[in-house]
N, C-alpha and C positions, 0 to 999 in steps of 0.2 A: 728632486725625485728620489725616493728611497729605493735602493736596489736590494736584491735578495740577500746580500751579504752584510747589510747594515746591522750594527749591534742593537740589541733590544735592552733597554734599561731594566733594572730590577723592578719587579712588580710588587708593590706594597699597598697596604690599606685597600685591598681589593675585595670585590664580591664577584662570584661566578653567576652570571645571569643566563640561565638556560631557557631558550625560547621555545615554547609550544610543542614539546615532545609528547604529543597526545595520541590517543588511540585513533582518532579520526584521520591521522596522517599515516597510519601504518598500512601495510598491504591488506587489501580488503576493506579499508576505511573509505569513507565518502571522498575525502581529499587525499588519497594515497600518494605518498611521496616515496618513490622507489629507493632513494638513497638512504632512507632513515635506518633501515636494518644495517646498512654498511657502516654508518657512523656511530650507531648506538654503543658499541663496546668502547669506543674512544671517549664518548661522553660519560659513560659509567666510570671509566678510569679517572677522569677529571673530578667528577662528583665524589668518588670514594676517597680522594685525597683531601677534599675540602667540603665535607657535607654541611658543616655548620656555617660555612660562608657561601652556600649555594642558595639561590632563589630561582625557583621554577615559575615560569609564567604559563597561563592557560588562556587561550583565545576562547571566550565564552560567547556563543551566538545568542541572539535575542530569542525570546519565546515566539514573537511574531515580528515581521518586517517593520511594522509601524512603531515598534519599541526603540528603533534607532533613528537618528536624524538624517535628513537630506538624502544623499545618494546611497547611503547604506540601505535605505528602504528598497530601492530598485535592485540593489545587489542581492538582498535576501529574498526578494520575490523570485529572482532568477534561481537562487540557491535555496528554495523553500525547504528542500530536504535537510538542509543544515540548520534550520531553526529548531529550537528546543521543543516545539510542538510536535516535530516529526522525528527528531534525533534521539536515540537512546542515550540516557545520561552517561553511560560508560564510555561513549565515544569521546567525551570531553575530558575524561580522566587522563592523568599522566600514564605513560606506558609502565607496566609493572616493574620493569628493571630499574626504573628511576623512582617510582612512587615509594619503593621500600626505604628510600633515604629520608622520607618525611615522617616525623622530624628526625634529626635536627634541621634539615633543609626546610626552607619556607616555600609557600606557594602564594602567588599573587595572580588574581584573575584580571583580565583586561577586556574591554569591549571593542577594541580596534586593533590595528596592526602593531603599533608601537607598544612596548611594555610600559612606557611612560604615559599611555592613555589612561592608566590608573594612577591618579595623582599621588596615591599613597606610596608608590614606589620611590619617587624622588625624595619624599619626606623621610622614608626609612633609610635611604642611603646617606642622607645628610646627618641623620641621627647617629648612624654608625660611623660617621666620619670617613666615608668611602671616597677615595680619590680615583680609583680605577675600576671599570667594569670589564670583566672577562666574559666574552660572549660566545655561546655555542647554540646549536639548535636549528629550527626550521622556520620558514624557508629563507635561504640566503637572500633572495631578491624580492622578498615581500616583508614579512614581519621582522626578520633580522635587520634588513636594510632600514626600515622605519625606526627600529630601536636604536641602531647605531647613530643615525643622524640626530635623533632626539638627545642621545647621550652626549654627542659632540656639542650640540647647541647649549646644553646645560653645563658644559665645562669639564666633564669627566674625561679622563684618558680612557681610550677604548682599546682593548686587546682582543682580537678576533682569533679564535682557535680554528685555523682554516681546515684542518682535517676532522673537525667536529661540527661541520655545517652540512645541511642537506637541502636540496631543492629538487623540484620536478622538472627543472629546465637547466640543462648543461650550459646553454648559451647565456642565460641570465646569471648563473653562478660565476662563470668565467669572466663575464663583463664586470661584475661587482668586485671580484678579486683584483682585476686590473685597475679599476677606479680607486680602490682603497690605496693601492701601492703608488699610484701616480698623482692623486689629488688630495690625499689627507695625511701626508707626512707630518709628524709632530702631534697629531691628534689620534691617529689609528695605527696600531701595530698589528701585523699578521704573524702568528707563530704556529708551530705545530704543537701537538699535545706534549711531546717529549721536551721541547723547548720550554713550554709553560712550566713543567715540573722543575726545570732547572732555574728559571728566573723568578718564580713566585715565592717571595719571602713574606710570610705571614707577619 
């Protein structure tokens, strides 16, 4: 088990993967995530230090539920307001405070929770010889969780910036932080943004 005083190895050959910081999750958005405003300045600080090594993901809903396979169809029938037939295009854009970093930051769209549901992401990381993915964004217990587990399965070292995550569920967020600390030692490190600045060696 990794305790909170364990050393974090230097972070090298890394990319910052910022998950789904989109207008749809901001206050007033269809899927508003109250914490987003609180963590946004921290995420901006991480991106500003490494803009060319940041990849933003965007969760892109289908135009119609039938455009997705299996259970996604019932999901988007329930959330029909989130389909692109009903949703204003601006809802799926990155929040303005982050969109201004594109370029040099890159954007990858994905059809499902995990960033790696877009197969181009893994290919891009291999091409860049990335060994570590530094993860921030939304939501801790949905898209971030799915991305973390995919990255672990693919063999990447995962560094989670714990003060740069947001969720609409305090219980879900806390449970995930406990799980990473107690079940994924050696594959997942949790750091604060200040620690990240100290340990990330480009």
